[in-house]
C-alpha positions in Angstrom: -25.6 58.7 195.7 -27.3 61.0 193.4 -29.8 63.7 195.3 -33.3 62.1 194.5 -35.3 63.9 191.8 -37.5 66.1 193.1 -39.6 69.4 192.2 -35.9 71.0 192.1 -34.9 70.3 189.1 -38.0 71.1 187.4 -37.3 74.8 189.0 -34.1 74.4 187.7 -35.3 73.8 184.3 -37.8 76.1 184.5 -34.7 78.7 184.7 -32.1 76.9 182.7 -34.9 77.6 179.4 -35.3 81.0 180.6 -31.5 81.4 179.8 -30.4 81.1 183.2 -26.7 79.7 182.9 -26.9 78.9 186.6 -29.3 76.6 186.9 -28.1 74.7 183.9 -25.2 74.8 185.6 -26.1 73.1 188.6 -27.9 70.4 186.9 -25.2 69.7 185.2 -22.6 69.3 188.8 -25.6 67.5 190.0 -25.9 65.2 187.4 -23.0 64.2 185.8 -20.5 61.9 187.6 -23.5 59.7 187.8 -23.9 59.9 184.0 -20.0 59.7 183.4 -20.9 56.7 185.3 -23.2 55.0 183.1 -21.6 55.9 180.5 -18.1 54.2 181.3 -20.2 51.3 180.5 -20.3 51.2 176.7 -16.9 52.6 176.1 -13.6 51.5 176.6 -12.6 55.0 178.0 -12.9 57.8 180.9 -11.5 60.4 178.1 -14.6 58.6 176.1 -16.8 58.7 178.8 -16.1 61.8 179.5 -17.1 63.2 175.7 -20.3 61.4 175.9 -21.2 63.2 178.8 -20.4 66.6 176.8 -22.5 65.6 173.7 -25.2 64.8 176.2 -25.0 67.8 177.6 -24.9 69.7 174.5 -28.3 67.8 172.8 -30.2 68.9 176.6 -28.8 72.1 175.7 -30.0 72.3 171.8 -33.6 70.3 172.9 -34.8 71.9 176.3 -37.0 74.0 174.2 -38.7 71.1 173.2 -38.4 69.2 176.8 -42.3 68.6 177.7 -42.0 67.0 180.9 -44.0 63.8 180.1 -41.2 62.2 181.8 -38.9 63.5 184.2 -35.6 65.5 183.7 -34.0 62.8 185.4 -35.2 60.1 182.9 -34.8 62.3 179.9 -31.3 63.0 180.6 -30.1 59.3 181.2 -32.3 58.2 177.7 -30.2 61.0 175.9 -26.7 60.0 177.6 -28.1 55.9 177.0 -28.0 57.1 173.0 -25.5 58.3 172.6 -23.1 56.2 174.6 -24.5 53.5 172.9 -23.8 54.7 169.3 -19.9 55.9 170.7 -19.9 52.3 171.9 -20.3 50.3 168.6 -18.5 53.1 166.9 -15.4 52.1 168.9 -16.2 48.8 168.7 -17.0 48.6 172.4 -20.4 47.0 172.8 -23.4 46.6 170.4 -26.8 48.4 171.9 -28.7 47.2 175.0 -31.9 46.1 172.9 -29.4 43.8 170.5 -27.9 42.3 174.0 -30.2 38.8 173.9 -33.6 38.8 172.6 -35.7 40.3 174.9 -34.3 38.8 178.2 -32.6 36.2 176.4 -29.1 36.8 177.9 -29.3 34.0 180.2 -32.6 32.2 180.1 -31.3 29.2 181.4 -29.0 30.9 183.8 -31.0 29.8 187.7 -31.1 32.7 189.8 -30.1 32.0 192.4 -27.7 28.7 193.1 -30.3 25.4 192.7 -28.4 23.4 195.6 -29.7 25.8 198.5 -33.5 25.0 197.9 -35.0 22.4 199.0 -37.2 19.2 197.5 -40.4 21.2 198.1 -38.8 24.8 196.7 -38.3 25.6 200.5 -35.3 27.7 201.2 -32.6 24.5 202.1 -30.0 27.0 202.8 -31.0 31.0 202.9 -30.0 33.7 202.2 -27.7 35.6 205.6 -29.4 38.2 207.6 -27.4 41.1 207.6 -28.6 42.2 210.6 -27.2 38.9 211.8 -23.6 39.8 211.9 -23.4 43.1 214.2 -19.6 43.5 213.3 -20.3 43.8 209.8 -20.4 46.8 208.7 -21.9 47.0 204.9 -20.7 50.4 204.5 -17.4 49.5 204.9 -14.5 49.9 202.3 -14.3 46.4 202.2 -18.0 46.0 201.4 -17.5 48.3 198.8 -15.0 46.8 197.0 -16.4 43.8 196.8 -19.9 44.9 196.1 -17.9 46.8 192.3 -15.9 43.6 192.0 -18.9 41.6 191.9 -20.8 44.1 189.1 -18.3 44.6 187.3 -18.7 40.7 187.0 -21.6 41.0 185.5 -23.1 40.3 182.1 -23.3 43.9 180.7 -27.1 44.0 181.1 -27.1 43.1 184.2 -24.1 45.0 185.8 -25.9 48.3 183.7 -29.6 47.4 185.4 -28.4 47.4 188.9 -26.2 50.2 188.7 -28.7 52.5 187.7 -31.3 51.3 190.2 -28.5 50.8 193.3 -26.2 52.8 192.6 -27.4 55.5 191.0 -31.2 55.0 192.4 -33.3 55.4 189.8 -36.4 53.5 189.9 -37.6 51.1 187.7 -39.7 53.4 185.6 -36.5 55.1 185.2 -34.4 52.3 184.1 -36.9 51.2 182.0 -37.6 54.0 179.4 -33.8 55.1 179.9 -33.0 51.3 178.0 -36.3 50.8 176.9 -37.0 47.2 178.4 -40.0 45.7 179.6 -40.7 45.4 183.0 -40.4 41.6 183.2 -36.6 42.1 181.7 -36.0 45.3 183.6 -37.0 43.0 187.0 -35.2 39.9 186.1 -31.8 41.6 184.9 -32.1 43.2 188.4 -32.5 40.5 190.3 -30.3 38.3 188.6 -27.8 40.4 189.3 -28.7 41.4 193.2 -28.2 37.6 193.8 -25.0 37.7 192.6 -24.1 40.4 194.1 -25.9 39.8 197.6 -24.0 36.2 197.1 -20.2 37.7 196.8 -20.8 39.5 200.0 -22.0 36.3 201.7 -18.9 34.4 200.2 -16.9 37.1 201.9 -18.5 37.4 204.9 -18.2 33.8 205.6 -14.6 33.9 205.1 
């Protein structure tokens, strides 16, 4: 998980704008791993993802003087990355722009968020979600659980995969994700809910053996 955004970013940005190379290098070390993971969802190879991240930092360096702080530095940074990654992805015939992957949340509008058989006729849960704390020997932070989670995320539709990665793996807030991906709050919430439901189901299936 990347460090949470805090006032430290603001200070580093001020110093970087004043020409402090060490401050800029700190920002690069802090966010590059997350940027690479996100870029990799848009392009076909790790090498292309690294190129996109390099282009992103060059864009940041050129645009730092124009950064007005109306959003957090992290939001601004991820927006630059997404724009460059989408452009490179289209160029490499890997993907289409995020907003074009179905219209206004229509990626899978007919898809139920949760298996309908888990509900009773009155709408209550017939088969409620497993409570992780009911499994004291379950180590959700184990390598196996992480592997199951990563595999489940990798199988998600692209929009869901990107949203859950940004929210749950990279720790971005709802507002940051909406701004980075140009999503409405409703669309972001639906995509995240569907993604989390599928990942949770994969973990429940693993627990049940």
